[in-house]
N, CA, C, O and CB atoms as a CASP TS submission, in Angstrom:
PFRMAT TS
TARGET T0000
AUTHOR 0000-0000-0000
METHOD Language model
MODEL 1
PARENT N/A
ATOM      1  N   MET     1       0.847  -1.177   0.000  1.00  0.00           N
ATOM      2  CA  MET     1       0.000   0.000   0.000  1.00  0.00           C
ATOM      3  C   MET     1       0.892   1.240   0.000  1.00  0.00           C
ATOM      4  O   MET     1       1.795   1.333   0.832  1.00  0.00           O
ATOM      5  CB  MET     1      -0.963  -0.002   1.224  1.00  0.00           C
ATOM      6  N   PRO     2       0.669   2.198  -0.908  1.00  0.00           N
ATOM      7  CA  PRO     2       1.493   3.414  -0.947  1.00  0.00           C
ATOM      8  C   PRO     2       1.297   4.251   0.317  1.00  0.00           C
ATOM      9  O   PRO     2       0.236   4.219   0.941  1.00  0.00           O
ATOM     10  CB  PRO     2       1.153   4.253  -2.193  1.00  0.00           C
ATOM     11  N   ALA     3       2.340   5.001   0.681  1.00  0.00           N
ATOM     12  CA  ALA     3       2.271   5.841   1.884  1.00  0.00           C
ATOM     13  C   ALA     3       1.114   6.820   1.816  1.00  0.00           C
ATOM     14  O   ALA     3       0.469   7.086   2.830  1.00  0.00           O
ATOM     15  CB  ALA     3       3.577   6.603   2.077  1.00  0.00           C
ATOM     16  N   SER     4       0.842   7.359   0.638  1.00  0.00           N
ATOM     17  CA  SER     4      -0.243   8.342   0.520  1.00  0.00           C
ATOM     18  C   SER     4      -1.599   7.726   0.839  1.00  0.00           C
ATOM     19  O   SER     4      -2.506   8.432   1.279  1.00  0.00           O
ATOM     20  CB  SER     4      -0.267   8.938  -0.887  1.00  0.00           C
ATOM     21  N   ALA     5      -1.751   6.424   0.626  1.00  0.00           N
ATOM     22  CA  ALA     5      -3.014   5.755   0.920  1.00  0.00           C
ATOM     23  C   ALA     5      -3.202   5.543   2.420  1.00  0.00           C
ATOM     24  O   ALA     5      -4.329   5.368   2.886  1.00  0.00           O
ATOM     25  CB  ALA     5      -3.081   4.417   0.192  1.00  0.00           C
ATOM     26  N   ARG     6      -2.108   5.556   3.177  1.00  0.00           N
ATOM     27  CA  ARG     6      -2.184   5.339   4.619  1.00  0.00           C
ATOM     28  C   ARG     6      -2.374   6.623   5.400  1.00  0.00           C
ATOM     29  O   ARG     6      -2.622   6.568   6.604  1.00  0.00           O
ATOM     30  CB  ARG     6      -0.947   4.647   5.097  1.00  0.00           C
ATOM     31  N   ARG     7      -2.269   7.757   4.770  1.00  0.00           N
ATOM     32  CA  ARG     7      -2.398   9.030   5.474  1.00  0.00           C
ATOM     33  C   ARG     7      -3.816   9.239   5.966  1.00  0.00           C
ATOM     34  O   ARG     7      -4.784   8.771   5.368  1.00  0.00           O
ATOM     35  CB  ARG     7      -1.983  10.184   4.573  1.00  0.00           C
ATOM     36  N   ASP     8      -3.907   9.945   7.056  1.00  0.00           N
ATOM     37  CA  ASP     8      -5.200  10.306   7.614  1.00  0.00           C
ATOM     38  C   ASP     8      -5.846  11.317   6.673  1.00  0.00           C
ATOM     39  O   ASP     8      -5.245  12.356   6.398  1.00  0.00           O
ATOM     40  CB  ASP     8      -5.060  10.883   9.066  1.00  0.00           C
ATOM     41  N   PRO     9      -7.044  11.048   6.174  1.00  0.00           N
ATOM     42  CA  PRO     9      -7.702  11.975   5.249  1.00  0.00           C
ATOM     43  C   PRO     9      -7.886  13.371   5.834  1.00  0.00           C
ATOM     44  O   PRO     9      -7.943  14.349   5.089  1.00  0.00           O
ATOM     45  CB  PRO     9      -9.046  11.423   4.844  1.00  0.00           C
ATOM     46  N   SER    10      -7.978  13.474   7.149  1.00  0.00           N
ATOM     47  CA  SER    10      -8.152  14.804   7.747  1.00  0.00           C
ATOM     48  C   SER    10      -6.917  15.676   7.566  1.00  0.00           C
ATOM     49  O   SER    10      -7.017  16.899   7.658  1.00  0.00           O
ATOM     50  CB  SER    10      -8.473  14.676   9.229  1.00  0.00           C
ATOM     51  N   ASP    11      -5.747  15.073   7.310  1.00  0.00           N
ATOM     52  CA  ASP    11      -4.537  15.845   7.053  1.00  0.00           C
ATOM     53  C   ASP    11      -4.652  16.664   5.773  1.00  0.00           C
ATOM     54  O   ASP    11      -3.985  17.688   5.627  1.00  0.00           O
ATOM     55  CB  ASP    11      -3.335  14.921   6.970  1.00  0.00           C
ATOM     56  N   ARG    12      -5.488  16.220   4.853  1.00  0.00           N
ATOM     57  CA  ARG    12      -5.605  16.894   3.568  1.00  0.00           C
ATOM     58  C   ARG    12      -6.613  18.040   3.603  1.00  0.00           C
ATOM     59  O   ARG    12      -6.752  18.784   2.632  1.00  0.00           O
ATOM     60  CB  ARG    12      -5.998  15.901   2.502  1.00  0.00           C
ATOM     61  N   VAL    13      -7.312  18.176   4.728  1.00  0.00           N
ATOM     62  CA  VAL    13      -8.253  19.281   4.888  1.00  0.00           C
ATOM     63  C   VAL    13      -7.466  20.577   4.891  1.00  0.00           C
ATOM     64  O   VAL    13      -6.431  20.688   5.549  1.00  0.00           O
ATOM     65  CB  VAL    13      -9.093  19.133   6.194  1.00  0.00           C
ATOM     66  N   ARG    14      -7.963  21.549   4.156  1.00  0.00           N
ATOM     67  CA  ARG    14      -7.273  22.833   4.088  1.00  0.00           C
ATOM     68  C   ARG    14      -7.736  23.724   5.229  1.00  0.00           C
ATOM     69  O   ARG    14      -8.924  23.791   5.546  1.00  0.00           O
ATOM     70  CB  ARG    14      -7.519  23.520   2.728  1.00  0.00           C
ATOM     71  N   VAL    15      -6.777  24.406   5.839  1.00  0.00           N
ATOM     72  CA  VAL    15      -7.061  25.299   6.954  1.00  0.00           C
ATOM     73  C   VAL    15      -6.440  26.662   6.676  1.00  0.00           C
ATOM     74  O   VAL    15      -5.487  26.785   5.906  1.00  0.00           O
ATOM     75  CB  VAL    15      -6.527  24.711   8.286  1.00  0.00           C
ATOM     76  N   SER    16      -6.988  27.657   7.305  1.00  0.00           N
ATOM     77  CA  SER    16      -6.501  29.018   7.130  1.00  0.00           C
ATOM     78  C   SER    16      -5.191  29.199   7.898  1.00  0.00           C
ATOM     79  O   SER    16      -5.020  28.660   8.991  1.00  0.00           O
ATOM     80  CB  SER    16      -7.560  30.044   7.604  1.00  0.00           C
ATOM     81  N   ILE    17      -4.272  29.966   7.310  1.00  0.00           N
ATOM     82  CA  ILE    17      -2.989  30.224   7.960  1.00  0.00           C
ATOM     83  C   ILE    17      -2.684  31.713   7.858  1.00  0.00           C
ATOM     84  O   ILE    17      -2.985  32.353   6.851  1.00  0.00           O
ATOM     85  CB  ILE    17      -1.847  29.374   7.317  1.00  0.00           C
ATOM     86  N   ALA    18      -2.085  32.252   8.907  1.00  0.00           N
ATOM     87  CA  ALA    18      -1.731  33.671   8.946  1.00  0.00           C
ATOM     88  C   ALA    18      -0.246  33.815   8.628  1.00  0.00           C
ATOM     89  O   ALA    18       0.606  33.594   9.488  1.00  0.00           O
ATOM     90  CB  ALA    18      -2.067  34.299  10.337  1.00  0.00           C
ATOM     91  N   GLY    19       0.052  34.183   7.399  1.00  0.00           N
ATOM     92  CA  GLY    19       1.431  34.291   6.953  1.00  0.00           C
ATOM     93  C   GLY    19       2.246  35.299   7.726  1.00  0.00           C
ATOM     94  O   GLY    19       3.448  35.115   7.917  1.00  0.00           O
ATOM     95  N   ASP    20       1.598  36.378   8.179  1.00  0.00           N
ATOM     96  CA  ASP    20       2.334  37.392   8.931  1.00  0.00           C
ATOM     97  C   ASP    20       2.823  36.838  10.266  1.00  0.00           C
ATOM     98  O   ASP    20       3.884  37.231  10.751  1.00  0.00           O
ATOM     99  CB  ASP    20       1.457  38.626   9.162  1.00  0.00           C
ATOM    100  N   ARG    21       2.050  35.927  10.862  1.00  0.00           N
ATOM    101  CA  ARG    21       2.481  35.300  12.116  1.00  0.00           C
ATOM    102  C   ARG    21       3.641  34.341  11.864  1.00  0.00           C
ATOM    103  O   ARG    21       4.586  34.278  12.650  1.00  0.00           O
ATOM    104  CB  ARG    21       1.306  34.552  12.783  1.00  0.00           C
ATOM    105  N   VAL    22       3.563  33.603  10.772  1.00  0.00           N
ATOM    106  CA  VAL    22       4.660  32.692  10.417  1.00  0.00           C
ATOM    107  C   VAL    22       5.941  33.499  10.243  1.00  0.00           C
ATOM    108  O   VAL    22       6.986  33.139  10.784  1.00  0.00           O
ATOM    109  CB  VAL    22       4.331  31.893   9.113  1.00  0.00           C
ATOM    110  N   ARG    23       5.857  34.589   9.489  1.00  0.00           N
ATOM    111  CA  ARG    23       7.043  35.429   9.249  1.00  0.00           C
ATOM    112  C   ARG    23       7.579  36.003  10.549  1.00  0.00           C
ATOM    113  O   ARG    23       8.788  35.973  10.780  1.00  0.00           O
ATOM    114  CB  ARG    23       6.711  36.569   8.275  1.00  0.00           C
ATOM    115  N   ALA    24       6.709  36.525  11.402  1.00  0.00           N
ATOM    116  CA  ALA    24       7.159  37.129  12.661  1.00  0.00           C
ATOM    117  C   ALA    24       7.884  36.105  13.535  1.00  0.00           C
ATOM    118  O   ALA    24       8.937  36.401  14.099  1.00  0.00           O
ATOM    119  CB  ALA    24       5.964  37.724  13.429  1.00  0.00           C
ATOM    120  N   LEU    25       7.325  34.916  13.643  1.00  0.00           N
ATOM    121  CA  LEU    25       7.966  33.876  14.458  1.00  0.00           C
ATOM    122  C   LEU    25       9.299  33.439  13.862  1.00  0.00           C
ATOM    123  O   LEU    25      10.260  33.184  14.588  1.00  0.00           O
ATOM    124  CB  LEU    25       7.040  32.667  14.599  1.00  0.00           C
ATOM    125  N   ARG    26       9.349  33.353  12.532  1.00  0.00           N
ATOM    126  CA  ARG    26      10.612  32.988  11.879  1.00  0.00           C
ATOM    127  C   ARG    26      11.664  34.064  12.129  1.00  0.00           C
ATOM    128  O   ARG    26      12.815  33.754  12.436  1.00  0.00           O
ATOM    129  CB  ARG    26      10.405  32.783  10.357  1.00  0.00           C
ATOM    130  N   GLU    27      11.269  35.320  11.999  1.00  0.00           N
ATOM    131  CA  GLU    27      12.219  36.420  12.191  1.00  0.00           C
ATOM    132  C   GLU    27      12.668  36.530  13.644  1.00  0.00           C
ATOM    133  O   GLU    27      13.807  36.918  13.904  1.00  0.00           O
ATOM    134  CB  GLU    27      11.596  37.739  11.742  1.00  0.00           C
ATOM    135  N   GLU    28      11.789  36.193  14.604  1.00  0.00           N
ATOM    136  CA  GLU    28      12.187  36.177  16.019  1.00  0.00           C
ATOM    137  C   GLU    28      13.345  35.209  16.241  1.00  0.00           C
ATOM    138  O   GLU    28      14.178  35.414  17.123  1.00  0.00           O
ATOM    139  CB  GLU    28      10.990  35.788  16.917  1.00  0.00           C
ATOM    140  N   ARG    29      13.387  34.166  15.440  1.00  0.00           N
ATOM    141  CA  ARG    29      14.440  33.157  15.575  1.00  0.00           C
ATOM    142  C   ARG    29      15.664  33.472  14.711  1.00  0.00           C
ATOM    143  O   ARG    29      16.645  32.729  14.708  1.00  0.00           O
ATOM    144  CB  ARG    29      13.893  31.788  15.205  1.00  0.00           C
ATOM    145  N   ASP    30      15.587  34.584  13.983  1.00  0.00           N
ATOM    146  CA  ASP    30      16.676  34.984  13.068  1.00  0.00           C
ATOM    147  C   ASP    30      16.976  33.919  12.032  1.00  0.00           C
ATOM    148  O   ASP    30      18.133  33.704  11.670  1.00  0.00           O
ATOM    149  CB  ASP    30      17.941  35.288  13.855  1.00  0.00           C
ATOM    150  N   TRP    31      15.924  33.247  11.549  1.00  0.00           N
ATOM    151  CA  TRP    31      16.074  32.225  10.529  1.00  0.00           C
ATOM    152  C   TRP    31      15.730  32.814   9.170  1.00  0.00           C
ATOM    153  O   TRP    31      14.758  33.559   9.046  1.00  0.00           O
ATOM    154  CB  TRP    31      15.186  31.002  10.838  1.00  0.00           C
ATOM    155  N   PRO    32      16.514  32.489   8.155  1.00  0.00           N
ATOM    156  CA  PRO    32      16.082  32.809   6.787  1.00  0.00           C
ATOM    157  C   PRO    32      14.944  31.859   6.399  1.00  0.00           C
ATOM    158  O   PRO    32      14.737  30.832   7.045  1.00  0.00           O
ATOM    159  CB  PRO    32      17.282  32.696   5.770  1.00  0.00           C
ATOM    160  N   GLN    33      14.226  32.204   5.362  1.00  0.00           N
ATOM    161  CA  GLN    33      13.125  31.348   4.913  1.00  0.00           C
ATOM    162  C   GLN    33      13.589  29.923   4.651  1.00  0.00           C
ATOM    163  O   GLN    33      12.883  28.968   4.975  1.00  0.00           O
ATOM    164  CB  GLN    33      12.492  31.922   3.655  1.00  0.00           C
ATOM    165  N   LEU    34      14.754  29.780   4.074  1.00  0.00           N
ATOM    166  CA  LEU    34      15.241  28.442   3.737  1.00  0.00           C
ATOM    167  C   LEU    34      15.375  27.562   4.983  1.00  0.00           C
ATOM    168  O   LEU    34      15.086  26.366   4.931  1.00  0.00           O
ATOM    169  CB  LEU    34      16.590  28.536   3.018  1.00  0.00           C
ATOM    170  N   GLU    35      15.807  28.144   6.092  1.00  0.00           N
ATOM    171  CA  GLU    35      15.947  27.374   7.337  1.00  0.00           C
ATOM    172  C   GLU    35      14.600  26.827   7.787  1.00  0.00           C
ATOM    173  O   GLU    35      14.478  25.636   8.072  1.00  0.00           O
ATOM    174  CB  GLU    35      16.559  28.247   8.451  1.00  0.00           C
ATOM    175  N   LEU    36      13.588  27.687   7.852  1.00  0.00           N
ATOM    176  CA  LEU    36      12.273  27.218   8.286  1.00  0.00           C
ATOM    177  C   LEU    36      11.696  26.230   7.285  1.00  0.00           C
ATOM    178  O   LEU    36      11.116  25.217   7.677  1.00  0.00           O
ATOM    179  CB  LEU    36      11.315  28.399   8.474  1.00  0.00           C
ATOM    180  N   ALA    37      11.849  26.512   6.005  1.00  0.00           N
ATOM    181  CA  ALA    37      11.327  25.600   4.989  1.00  0.00           C
ATOM    182  C   ALA    37      11.943  24.206   5.149  1.00  0.00           C
ATOM    183  O   ALA    37      11.233  23.203   5.080  1.00  0.00           O
ATOM    184  CB  ALA    37      11.608  26.153   3.575  1.00  0.00           C
ATOM    185  N   CYS    38      13.236  24.142   5.358  1.00  0.00           N
ATOM    186  CA  CYS    38      13.902  22.843   5.535  1.00  0.00           C
ATOM    187  C   CYS    38      13.419  22.147   6.796  1.00  0.00           C
ATOM    188  O   CYS    38      13.159  20.944   6.779  1.00  0.00           O
ATOM    189  CB  CYS    38      15.424  23.022   5.591  1.00  0.00           C
ATOM    190  N   ARG    39      13.298  22.884   7.879  1.00  0.00           N
ATOM    191  CA  ARG    39      12.840  22.290   9.145  1.00  0.00           C
ATOM    192  C   ARG    39      11.406  21.782   9.039  1.00  0.00           C
ATOM    193  O   ARG    39      11.038  20.810   9.699  1.00  0.00           O
ATOM    194  CB  ARG    39      12.943  23.313  10.281  1.00  0.00           C
ATOM    195  N   ALA    40      10.598  22.438   8.211  1.00  0.00           N
ATOM    196  CA  ALA    40       9.191  22.044   8.054  1.00  0.00           C
ATOM    197  C   ALA    40       8.996  21.067   6.905  1.00  0.00           C
ATOM    198  O   ALA    40       7.884  20.583   6.692  1.00  0.00           O
ATOM    199  CB  ALA    40       8.322  23.272   7.832  1.00  0.00           C
ATOM    200  N   GLY    41      10.058  20.769   6.159  1.00  0.00           N
ATOM    201  CA  GLY    41       9.948  19.820   5.049  1.00  0.00           C
ATOM    202  C   GLY    41       9.129  20.339   3.895  1.00  0.00           C
ATOM    203  O   GLY    41       8.321  19.610   3.320  1.00  0.00           O
ATOM    204  N   MET    42       9.335  21.606   3.550  1.00  0.00           N
ATOM    205  CA  MET    42       8.584  22.195   2.443  1.00  0.00           C
ATOM    206  C   MET    42       9.502  23.048   1.590  1.00  0.00           C
ATOM    207  O   MET    42      10.632  23.345   1.978  1.00  0.00           O
ATOM    208  CB  MET    42       7.403  23.033   2.965  1.00  0.00           C
ATOM    209  N   ALA    43       9.018  23.433   0.444  1.00  0.00           N
ATOM    210  CA  ALA    43       9.800  24.266  -0.464  1.00  0.00           C
ATOM    211  C   ALA    43       9.835  25.707   0.036  1.00  0.00           C
ATOM    212  O   ALA    43       8.852  26.211   0.580  1.00  0.00           O
ATOM    213  CB  ALA    43       9.221  24.205  -1.891  1.00  0.00           C
ATOM    214  N   GLN    44      10.974  26.360  -0.156  1.00  0.00           N
ATOM    215  CA  GLN    44      11.092  27.759   0.231  1.00  0.00           C
ATOM    216  C   GLN    44      10.071  28.608  -0.520  1.00  0.00           C
ATOM    217  O   GLN    44       9.517  29.551   0.044  1.00  0.00           O
ATOM    218  CB  GLN    44      12.515  28.274  -0.034  1.00  0.00           C
ATOM    219  N   SER    45       9.820  28.288  -1.769  1.00  0.00           N
ATOM    220  CA  SER    45       8.860  29.072  -2.553  1.00  0.00           C
ATOM    221  C   SER    45       7.453  28.988  -1.958  1.00  0.00           C
ATOM    222  O   SER    45       6.710  29.970  -1.971  1.00  0.00           O
ATOM    223  CB  SER    45       8.843  28.586  -4.010  1.00  0.00           C
ATOM    224  N   ALA    46       7.091  27.815  -1.437  1.00  0.00           N
ATOM    225  CA  ALA    46       5.776  27.661  -0.802  1.00  0.00           C
ATOM    226  C   ALA    46       5.700  28.498   0.468  1.00  0.00           C
ATOM    227  O   ALA    46       4.685  29.144   0.728  1.00  0.00           O
ATOM    228  CB  ALA    46       5.494  26.175  -0.481  1.00  0.00           C
ATOM    229  N   LEU    47       6.770  28.488   1.259  1.00  0.00           N
ATOM    230  CA  LEU    47       6.804  29.299   2.472  1.00  0.00           C
ATOM    231  C   LEU    47       6.706  30.779   2.124  1.00  0.00           C
ATOM    232  O   LEU    47       6.002  31.530   2.800  1.00  0.00           O
ATOM    233  CB  LEU    47       8.087  29.022   3.274  1.00  0.00           C
ATOM    234  N   SER    48       7.395  31.196   1.090  1.00  0.00           N
ATOM    235  CA  SER    48       7.331  32.587   0.654  1.00  0.00           C
ATOM    236  C   SER    48       5.907  32.991   0.282  1.00  0.00           C
ATOM    237  O   SER    48       5.450  34.078   0.634  1.00  0.00           O
ATOM    238  CB  SER    48       8.264  32.810  -0.533  1.00  0.00           C
ATOM    239  N   GLN    49       5.213  32.110  -0.429  1.00  0.00           N
ATOM    240  CA  GLN    49       3.820  32.383  -0.811  1.00  0.00           C
ATOM    241  C   GLN    49       2.933  32.549   0.426  1.00  0.00           C
ATOM    242  O   GLN    49       2.055  33.411   0.455  1.00  0.00           O
ATOM    243  CB  GLN    49       3.275  31.248  -1.702  1.00  0.00           C
ATOM    244  N   ILE    50       3.167  31.725   1.437  1.00  0.00           N
ATOM    245  CA  ILE    50       2.395  31.806   2.680  1.00  0.00           C
ATOM    246  C   ILE    50       2.690  33.128   3.389  1.00  0.00           C
ATOM    247  O   ILE    50       1.772  33.856   3.766  1.00  0.00           O
ATOM    248  CB  ILE    50       2.721  30.604   3.611  1.00  0.00           C
ATOM    249  N   GLU    51       3.972  33.432   3.567  1.00  0.00           N
ATOM    250  CA  GLU    51       4.346  34.640   4.304  1.00  0.00           C
ATOM    251  C   GLU    51       3.868  35.918   3.626  1.00  0.00           C
ATOM    252  O   GLU    51       3.533  36.890   4.304  1.00  0.00           O
ATOM    253  CB  GLU    51       5.844  34.693   4.475  1.00  0.00           C
ATOM    254  N   ARG    52       3.833  35.928   2.320  1.00  0.00           N
ATOM    255  CA  ARG    52       3.392  37.125   1.593  1.00  0.00           C
ATOM    256  C   ARG    52       1.873  37.220   1.469  1.00  0.00           C
ATOM    257  O   ARG    52       1.345  38.196   0.936  1.00  0.00           O
ATOM    258  CB  ARG    52       4.010  37.143   0.212  1.00  0.00           C
ATOM    259  N   GLY    53       1.177  36.197   1.965  1.00  0.00           N
ATOM    260  CA  GLY    53      -0.275  36.231   1.922  1.00  0.00           C
ATOM    261  C   GLY    53      -0.868  35.821   0.592  1.00  0.00           C
ATOM    262  O   GLY    53      -2.062  36.012   0.364  1.00  0.00           O
ATOM    263  N   HIS    54      -0.054  35.260  -0.292  1.00  0.00           N
ATOM    264  CA  HIS    54      -0.546  34.793  -1.588  1.00  0.00           C
ATOM    265  C   HIS    54      -1.192  33.420  -1.474  1.00  0.00           C
ATOM    266  O   HIS    54      -1.973  33.016  -2.336  1.00  0.00           O
ATOM    267  CB  HIS    54       0.591  34.750  -2.603  1.00  0.00           C
ATOM    268  N   GLN    55      -0.862  32.714  -0.413  1.00  0.00           N
ATOM    269  CA  GLN    55      -1.489  31.419  -0.126  1.00  0.00           C
ATOM    270  C   GLN    55      -2.003  31.521   1.306  1.00  0.00           C
ATOM    271  O   GLN    55      -1.221  31.572   2.255  1.00  0.00           O
ATOM    272  CB  GLN    55      -0.471  30.191  -0.312  1.00  0.00           C
ATOM    273  N   THR    56      -3.319  31.550   1.450  1.00  0.00           N
ATOM    274  CA  THR    56      -3.916  31.763   2.772  1.00  0.00           C
ATOM    275  C   THR    56      -4.507  30.497   3.379  1.00  0.00           C
ATOM    276  O   THR    56      -4.975  30.515   4.517  1.00  0.00           O
ATOM    277  CB  THR    56      -4.986  32.813   2.680  1.00  0.00           C
ATOM    278  N   THR    57      -4.489  29.397   2.626  1.00  0.00           N
ATOM    279  CA  THR    57      -4.898  28.116   3.178  1.00  0.00           C
ATOM    280  C   THR    57      -3.830  27.077   2.853  1.00  0.00           C
ATOM    281  O   THR    57      -3.185  27.133   1.806  1.00  0.00           O
ATOM    282  CB  THR    57      -6.285  27.683   2.622  1.00  0.00           C
ATOM    283  N   VAL    58      -3.659  26.143   3.760  1.00  0.00           N
ATOM    284  CA  VAL    58      -2.703  25.050   3.577  1.00  0.00           C
ATOM    285  C   VAL    58      -3.349  23.776   4.092  1.00  0.00           C
ATOM    286  O   VAL    58      -4.348  23.822   4.810  1.00  0.00           O
ATOM    287  CB  VAL    58      -1.346  25.336   4.316  1.00  0.00           C
ATOM    288  N   GLU    59      -2.776  22.641   3.723  1.00  0.00           N
ATOM    289  CA  GLU    59      -3.246  21.386   4.291  1.00  0.00           C
ATOM    290  C   GLU    59      -2.917  21.388   5.782  1.00  0.00           C
ATOM    291  O   GLU    59      -1.910  21.949   6.212  1.00  0.00           O
ATOM    292  CB  GLU    59      -2.601  20.156   3.568  1.00  0.00           C
ATOM    293  N   ARG    60      -3.785  20.751   6.554  1.00  0.00           N
ATOM    294  CA  ARG    60      -3.614  20.711   8.013  1.00  0.00           C
ATOM    295  C   ARG    60      -2.222  20.207   8.388  1.00  0.00           C
ATOM    296  O   ARG    60      -1.607  20.724   9.321  1.00  0.00           O
ATOM    297  CB  ARG    60      -4.689  19.815   8.656  1.00  0.00           C
ATOM    298  N   ARG    61      -1.725  19.205   7.671  1.00  0.00           N
ATOM    299  CA  ARG    61      -0.402  18.666   8.013  1.00  0.00           C
ATOM    300  C   ARG    61       0.701  19.703   7.795  1.00  0.00           C
ATOM    301  O   ARG    61       1.698  19.696   8.517  1.00  0.00           O
ATOM    302  CB  ARG    61      -0.109  17.409   7.179  1.00  0.00           C
ATOM    303  N   THR    62       0.543  20.590   6.818  1.00  0.00           N
ATOM    304  CA  THR    62       1.528  21.658   6.594  1.00  0.00           C
ATOM    305  C   THR    62       1.519  22.627   7.759  1.00  0.00           C
ATOM    306  O   THR    62       2.575  23.045   8.232  1.00  0.00           O
ATOM    307  CB  THR    62       1.241  22.408   5.276  1.00  0.00           C
ATOM    308  N   LEU    63       0.335  22.986   8.221  1.00  0.00           N
ATOM    309  CA  LEU    63       0.211  23.867   9.382  1.00  0.00           C
ATOM    310  C   LEU    63       0.912  23.236  10.587  1.00  0.00           C
ATOM    311  O   LEU    63       1.633  23.918  11.315  1.00  0.00           O
ATOM    312  CB  LEU    63      -1.284  24.148   9.705  1.00  0.00           C
ATOM    313  N   HIS    64       0.703  21.945  10.796  1.00  0.00           N
ATOM    314  CA  HIS    64       1.306  21.251  11.935  1.00  0.00           C
ATOM    315  C   HIS    64       2.827  21.141  11.790  1.00  0.00           C
ATOM    316  O   HIS    64       3.550  21.241  12.781  1.00  0.00           O
ATOM    317  CB  HIS    64       0.694  19.854  12.084  1.00  0.00           C
ATOM    318  N   ARG    65       3.314  20.937  10.566  1.00  0.00           N
ATOM    319  CA  ARG    65       4.775  20.864  10.367  1.00  0.00           C
ATOM    320  C   ARG    65       5.431  22.215  10.629  1.00  0.00           C
ATOM    321  O   ARG    65       6.496  22.282  11.242  1.00  0.00           O
ATOM    322  CB  ARG    65       5.105  20.392   8.934  1.00  0.00           C
ATOM    323  N   LEU    66       4.792  23.295  10.162  1.00  0.00           N
ATOM    324  CA  LEU    66       5.332  24.633  10.420  1.00  0.00           C
ATOM    325  C   LEU    66       5.323  24.930  11.917  1.00  0.00           C
ATOM    326  O   LEU    66       6.295  25.460  12.455  1.00  0.00           O
ATOM    327  CB  LEU    66       4.521  25.704   9.657  1.00  0.00           C
ATOM    328  N   ALA    67       4.227  24.590  12.586  1.00  0.00           N
ATOM    329  CA  ALA    67       4.135  24.828  14.026  1.00  0.00           C
ATOM    330  C   ALA    67       5.212  24.042  14.774  1.00  0.00           C
ATOM    331  O   ALA    67       5.846  24.575  15.685  1.00  0.00           O
ATOM    332  CB  ALA    67       2.738  24.444  14.546  1.00  0.00           C
ATOM    333  N   ALA    68       5.421  22.792  14.402  1.00  0.00           N
ATOM    334  CA  ALA    68       6.451  21.975  15.053  1.00  0.00           C
ATOM    335  C   ALA    68       7.840  22.569  14.824  1.00  0.00           C
ATOM    336  O   ALA    68       8.654  22.624  15.745  1.00  0.00           O
ATOM    337  CB  ALA    68       6.401  20.523  14.529  1.00  0.00           C
ATOM    338  N   ALA    69       8.104  23.006  13.612  1.00  0.00           N
ATOM    339  CA  ALA    69       9.414  23.592  13.291  1.00  0.00           C
ATOM    340  C   ALA    69       9.651  24.868  14.101  1.00  0.00           C
ATOM    341  O   ALA    69      10.779  25.158  14.497  1.00  0.00           O
ATOM    342  CB  ALA    69       9.514  23.897  11.779  1.00  0.00           C
ATOM    343  N   LEU    70       8.579  25.625  14.342  1.00  0.00           N
ATOM    344  CA  LEU    70       8.680  26.869  15.093  1.00  0.00           C
ATOM    345  C   LEU    70       8.484  26.659  16.593  1.00  0.00           C
ATOM    346  O   LEU    70       8.607  27.600  17.376  1.00  0.00           O
ATOM    347  CB  LEU    70       7.664  27.862  14.579  1.00  0.00           C
ATOM    348  N   ASP    71       8.181  25.434  16.987  1.00  0.00           N
ATOM    349  CA  ASP    71       7.957  25.076  18.390  1.00  0.00           C
ATOM    350  C   ASP    71       6.833  25.902  19.010  1.00  0.00           C
ATOM    351  O   ASP    71       6.978  26.451  20.103  1.00  0.00           O
ATOM    352  CB  ASP    71       9.242  25.265  19.193  1.00  0.00           C
ATOM    353  N   VAL    72       5.711  25.981  18.297  1.00  0.00           N
ATOM    354  CA  VAL    72       4.515  26.660  18.788  1.00  0.00           C
ATOM    355  C   VAL    72       3.312  25.767  18.554  1.00  0.00           C
ATOM    356  O   VAL    72       3.382  24.815  17.777  1.00  0.00           O
ATOM    357  CB  VAL    72       4.323  28.035  18.095  1.00  0.00           C
ATOM    358  N   GLU    73       2.222  26.065  19.215  1.00  0.00           N
ATOM    359  CA  GLU    73       0.972  25.350  18.976  1.00  0.00           C
ATOM    360  C   GLU    73       0.434  25.756  17.620  1.00  0.00           C
ATOM    361  O   GLU    73       0.569  26.918  17.236  1.00  0.00           O
ATOM    362  CB  GLU    73      -0.070  25.636  20.095  1.00  0.00           C
ATOM    363  N   PRO    74      -0.175  24.834  16.876  1.00  0.00           N
ATOM    364  CA  PRO    74      -0.721  25.163  15.549  1.00  0.00           C
ATOM    365  C   PRO    74      -1.690  26.343  15.565  1.00  0.00           C
ATOM    366  O   PRO    74      -1.773  27.096  14.595  1.00  0.00           O
ATOM    367  CB  PRO    74      -1.424  23.958  14.977  1.00  0.00           C
ATOM    368  N   GLY    75      -2.412  26.501  16.652  1.00  0.00           N
ATOM    369  CA  GLY    75      -3.350  27.620  16.743  1.00  0.00           C
ATOM    370  C   GLY    75      -2.702  28.988  16.627  1.00  0.00           C
ATOM    371  O   GLY    75      -3.357  29.951  16.230  1.00  0.00           O
ATOM    372  N   ARG    76      -1.425  29.086  16.969  1.00  0.00           N
ATOM    373  CA  ARG    76      -0.721  30.371  16.838  1.00  0.00           C
ATOM    374  C   ARG    76      -0.536  30.766  15.380  1.00  0.00           C
ATOM    375  O   ARG    76      -0.336  31.943  15.080  1.00  0.00           O
ATOM    376  CB  ARG    76       0.640  30.305  17.528  1.00  0.00           C
ATOM    377  N   LEU    77      -0.601  29.805  14.477  1.00  0.00           N
ATOM    378  CA  LEU    77      -0.399  30.087  13.054  1.00  0.00           C
ATOM    379  C   LEU    77      -1.696  30.171  12.284  1.00  0.00           C
ATOM    380  O   LEU    77      -1.726  30.640  11.146  1.00  0.00           O
ATOM    381  CB  LEU    77       0.473  29.037  12.440  1.00  0.00           C
ATOM    382  N   ALA    78      -2.767  29.714  12.909  1.00  0.00           N
ATOM    383  CA  ALA    78      -4.051  29.653  12.208  1.00  0.00           C
ATOM    384  C   ALA    78      -4.565  31.060  11.931  1.00  0.00           C
ATOM    385  O   ALA    78      -4.485  31.953  12.774  1.00  0.00           O
ATOM    386  CB  ALA    78      -5.088  28.854  13.029  1.00  0.00           C
ATOM    387  N   GLY    79      -5.094  31.225  10.726  1.00  0.00           N
ATOM    388  CA  GLY    79      -5.699  32.495  10.369  1.00  0.00           C
ATOM    389  C   GLY    79      -7.110  32.571  10.903  1.00  0.00           C
ATOM    390  O   GLY    79      -7.661  31.583  11.390  1.00  0.00           O
ATOM    391  N   THR    80      -7.682  33.737  10.807  1.00  0.00           N
ATOM    392  CA  THR    80      -9.053  33.894  11.302  1.00  0.00           C
ATOM    393  C   THR    80     -10.011  34.195  10.178  1.00  0.00           C
ATOM    394  O   THR    80     -11.208  34.357  10.414  1.00  0.00           O
ATOM    395  CB  THR    80      -9.124  34.995  12.342  1.00  0.00           C
TER
END
């Protein structure tokens, strides 16, 4: 069975994300975008789109990976 078939379907649900909060937390840590992108297992270009507000929803698992990389609760990154 492929790994994608074993994933929890709720991970694919899209959730709102606040790019300005992601950027602020990243900058508090003095990390360049590439550092956070690598820690979260995502492309730097995708992170850039989020931080600039061009992508305002992400899959739930992306929100959780960013939160884990930043060592914050996912709710701190959720948009309203």
